[in-house]
N, C-alpha and C positions, 0 to 999 in steps of 0.2 A: 504493500500500500504506500509505504514511504517512497519507494522508487517511482511509483505512479505519480504521486504529488510532485516529486522533484521534476519528472519529465514534463508534467502538465505545466508547471511554473516556467520551465525552460521554453516550452512552446509559446506560452502567453507572453514571455519576455521578448522572444524573437518576433512575435506578431506585433507587439507594441512598438518595437524598434522599427519594423517595416512600415507601420502606420506613420510614425514620426518622420521617417525618411521620406515617405510619400508626401506628407504635408509640406516638408521643406522643399521638395522638388516642385510641388504645385506652386508654392510661394515664389520660388525662383522663376518658374515659367511665367507666372502672372507679372512679376517684376520686369522680366525681359520683354514681355509683350507690351507692358506700359511704356517702357523706354522706346520701343519701336514706334508706338503710336505717337509718342512725344516728338520724335524726330520727323515723323510724317506730318504732324501738325505744324512743326517749324518750317518744313519744306513748303506746305500749302499756304500758311499764313505767317511768314517770317517776322519775328521780333528782333532777331539777331542778338549778339552778345550785349548784355546790359551795361557792360563797362566800356568796351571799345567800339561797339556797333558792328563788329565783324560777323561774318556768316558762321553759324553753328553747324559743323560738318558731321559730327558723330552723335551717337545715341547718348553718350555720357554728357556731352556739351549741351545738347537740347534738354536733357534731364534736369540740369542745374541752372540753365539760363546764362552760362558763361563759357567762353572759349577756354581751351586748356591753358593758354598762356595767362589769361586774366585770373583764372581760378587759382593758379599757382602764385599770383601776386598778392594773395590774401593769407599769408602765413600767420600762425598764432605764435607770438613770441613769449617765451618764458623769461620775464624780467621782474625786477623788484617793484612791488606795487604797494600802495597805501593799504594798511590793514583794515581801514574803515570803509573807504569809498571804492577801492579797487583800481584807482587811476595809477599810471606809472609814476614812480618816484624819481625826482631829479637829484636832490641832495639830502632830503630828509631821511631820518633813520627808519622809522616804522610808520609814521602817520604824516600825511601831507599837511601843509600849513593851513589850508582851507578847513580841513576836518578838525584841526586843533582849535580853531576859533569857534566852530559850531557845536551845538549840543549833541549829545550822544544819539546815535540812530537806533531805531527799533530792530533793524535787521542785524544778524550776527556776522555775516560776511557778504562781500560783494565781488563779483567777477565781471570785468568789462573786457570786451574783445577788441574793438577797433575805434580809433578816433573818428569823429564825424566830420571829416574834411575830405576835400578832393574827390578821388575816385570812390572812396567809401560812401560819401554823401550822394554821389551820382547813382551808385548801385541801389542804395536804399530808396531813393526817389523813384527809380525805375520800378522797384518792387511795389511801392505804395501807390504810385500814380501812373505808371506806364504799362500796366498789365503784365509785367514780368513775374507771374505767379510761381513759375518754376523755381525761382530763387528761394522759395520757402524750403526746398529740399537742401539747397546749399547752406542756408542759414541754420537749419536743424542739425546738420552734420557738424558744423563749426561749434554751435552752442553746446552740443553733447561732448565734443572733444574738450572744450574749454573747462567744463565742469569735472572732467576726469583727468585730463592731461596737464592742465595749468595750475592745479591746486597743490602741487608739491607734496604728494602723498596723502592729501586730505580728501580724496574722492569719497563721495557719499554712497551709502548702500543703494542698490538698484531699486529697492522697494520704496524709497523716499519719493513721494509724489511731486509732480511739477504742476505749478499753479500759474496760469496765464494772467497777466494784468488785464482786468476786464475793460472792454471798450466803453466809450461814453454811452449814456443811455440813448437808445434809439438808433445807434449807428448801424447795427446789423440790418435793421429794417429799411433804413434809407439808402445805405451804400451797398448792401447785399453781401458784404464780407468785412473781415477785419484782419489786418496783417499779423497780429499776434495770435489770433485764433487759428489762422491757417498754419502757422508754425506748430501750434499745439496739436492740430489734427495730424500733421506730418510726423511729429514725434510719437504720437499715439499709434498711428496706422503703419508707419514704415519701420519704426524702431521699437515698437511695443513698450514705450515708456508710459508709466502710470501717470495720467493727467487728471487733475482734480479741478473742476470749475466751481469753486465754492465762494469766490469773490464776486460781488455785484457792485456796479457803480451807479449811484443815484444821479439824478439830473444836476448838472453844474455847468459852469462856463468852460469853454475850451481852454486848455492850458498854454497853447502856443504863444500868445502875446502877453502872458503874465510874468511878472518878476518872481524871484524866489519866495519872498514872504507872501505875495499874493497867491502863488500856487499852493502853498501850504494851507492858507486860509480858505481858498476855493475848494480844496479836496477834504478838508477836515470834516470827518463824519459822513462823507459822501461815498466812501468805499466801505462796504460792510461784508462780513462773512455770513453767507446765507445758508451754510450747511455745517456739517461737523468739521471742526478744524483738526488737521493732523498734528501730531506731536512735533514733527520736523517736516519741512517742505522747502522746495526750490521755487521761488517766484521769478518769472522771467518777463522781459519787456524788450522792445526794439531799441529805444533810445533812453539814455540816462543823462540828464542835464543837471538840474539842481538836486535830484534825488528825492524830491517831494512825493512823487507817486509811489516809489518803492517804499518810502518810509511809512506812508499812510496804509499801504497794503500790509506791511509787517505789523503795524499797530493793530489793524483790524483782526489779523489772524491770532496775535498774541492775546488780545482781549477776549477772543473766543476759546482760548486754551492752548494754543501752540507754544512750544518751548523754544524751538530754534528755527530761524528763518534765514535762508541763504538766497541772495539775489544774483541774477545774471542778466546782463543786457548786451545786445549785439554791438551797439555804438555808444560812445560817450562824447559829450560836448564840453 
């Protein structure tokens, strides 16, 4: 009987392995088909490279919206950064001068990828306003690597949920999409990252034309946690300028019970 159970378990194990392998193969086939369709779409309705305007010639280039040369011009540098805001340090020891002057932030760490200047600014504008939605896949890959490869051995457990900064009230209804939400969907569907949409933004003025103090006042109490707050989470956004949005998000989560909040943004001004 024992031999039978052993053999039966072995059969089940082999069957399970075959099923997992088949699922992986199906996923890869689906991914490859998606890339082919992406290249076909680029051929029929060319958007070209979001950075240089050149023709996208391969499946990989069409998939991320950048030509190979431009994609390689976005390396993630491991450099000394401010322990509070995540900006590169010039001469300071641990904390930049700006963060020394300001009050303590609600988030526990911040990771910033690229300065919002020149080509970086051009690429983000192409994503937000120029229909280059495929850049969401490029940004997702970079933001994932940043949280694992740039944190000097401080990579977070895979089960820690990612929380997108919520769009302004009514944006999804009027615009039909949101640049941060699309990255959230890509992280979720392509990389199987746990995404938790527990933050909600109430009606407020747009942040673009407001100063730092005005931004804080404008958002104070306007971002709330509408679901169960995780003990630890990664909050992500596209641009970090004054840090007001990230601070209010972290405050909302900690007020709802979170213990540790880590922020990550693609660009910083």
